[in-house]
N, C-alpha and C positions, 0 to 999 in steps of 0.2 A: 504493500500500500504506500510505502514511503516514496517510491518512484513517481507516483502520481502527483506528489506535492512539489517535486523539484522545480517546476516552473511557476509555482504559486507562492505568494507571500502569506504564510499562515499567521504572521504576527498582527495582521490587520483584519482578521476575521471578526465580524460582529458576533457577539455572544447572544444566543437565542434559546428560548425554551420551547418545547413542543410536548404537550400532554395528551395522552390517550386514555380513554375509559372503555374497558371491555370486560366481558365475562366469557364463559364457555360458549354462549349462544349468540351474543350480539355485541356490537361496538357502537359507541356514540360518536358520530362525526358531525361536522357542521359545514354548511355551505358558506363560503366566504363571500360577503356581500359588497366589500369595497377593499381597495388597497392591493398590496402584493398578494397574488394568488386568487384574486377575485374570480368568482365563477367556478371554483374548484371545491370539492369536499376535502376536508382536512381535520386534523386535531386542533388543539387550542394552544396558543403561545404567542410569543413576540420577543422584542428586544429587551435585554437586560438593562435596567437603569443603574446609574452610578450609585454605589453604596448598597446595592441589592445582591444577595446571593442568587445563584441560578434557580434554586428551589423557591425562593421568595418571588422571583419572576414568574415561575410556573403558577404559583398560587394566585398572584395578582392577575395574571392574564386570564385564567379560567374564571375568576370572579368578574372581570370586565367583559369577557366575551360570552359566557353562558350563565352567569349569575349563580355560580356555586363556589364554595370554599373547600379546597382540598384539605382533608385532615390526615390522610395517609397516602403516601406515594413512594414509588421506588424508581431509581434510575435504571433504564433498560437499554440505553444506547447513546452513542455519540456519532453524529453525522456531520461531515464537512462538505459545504457546497461552494463551488466556484462557478462564476458566470463570465465566460469569455466575451469580450467586446462590449461590456457594459461600462459606461464612464465611471471612473473611480469615485466621483462625488455622489453617485447613487449607492455605491458599496453594497451590492446584493450578496457579496461573499459572506458566508456565515458558518459558524460552528454551532450546531444544534444539539442540545442535551435533551434526550427523549425520556419522558417519565410516564409511568403507568399510575394513574390515580386509582386507588383501591377503595377509598372511603372519602365521602364529602358531605357537606351540609348544604341544604338548599335543593331546589328543583331546577334542573337544566332548562333554560328558557332563552328565547331569542333576544338578541341585542341589536344595536345599530350595525354591528360588524358581522355577526355570525348567527346562523339559523340552525340549531342542532336537530339531529334526527338519528334514531336508532336504526341500525342495519343488521340483518342476519350475518353472523360471522362468516358464513359460506357464500354470501352474496354482496360483497363489498364492491362499491362502484369505482374500481380502479381506473376504468376508462374516463372517469370524470375527476381524477385526482392528479397530483404531480406524478410524472412518469417514474420517479425513483421509488414511490411508495410500494409498488408491486414487487420491488426487489428486496427491500428490507422488512416491510411491515409483516408479511406472513411469518417470518422467522420470530419476530418479537411476539406476535400473537400466539405462537406455540411455546412461549416461555423462554426463548433464547435471548441473550444480550448480544448486541451487535455494535460494530464500529464500521463506519463506511465513509467513502469519499465519492462525490458525484460532481461531474463537470458538465455544465450546460453551455449552450451558445447564448447569444444575446436575445434570441427568440424563445428562450425557455425550453429548447429541445435538448434532451439528454444525449450527450456525446460519448461519455465514458463513465464507468462506475466500477467500484471495487468494494466488496463487503466481506467482513469476516465475523464469525461467531466467536464471542469471547468465552 
């Protein structure tokens, strides 16, 4: 995996959280209604704020996006994303820490940014998600922990990927 990094500056990766909620039968995804990833089903997350741990970021983002407060969660992966040809001032490159939320307070509900919906674990809408999700997410849903690197072009098309189970 290290070879994939040789042409990319990992010191400038934006730190981001991504939280998923699932059980043996279903997963709670949300339709992104605005911003980066608009029109795609995804988990919940966003940029780490100064002074926040990445766990605090995950808790804050799920509260803002689907009105729940995570009370128990575990880290299940680390994913690095690089977007070639995107101006550096946009800085889409990011290191994503993936969490599984196992317990929470509140009822998942729609916000201005996200509209949550439960899906059968065997009928996940991968064709309406980021193209990397079908590579790493099935492994995580089976209880594996992963580390991966994904390289996209400026049109958000996946060019190269590498994933390993930890």
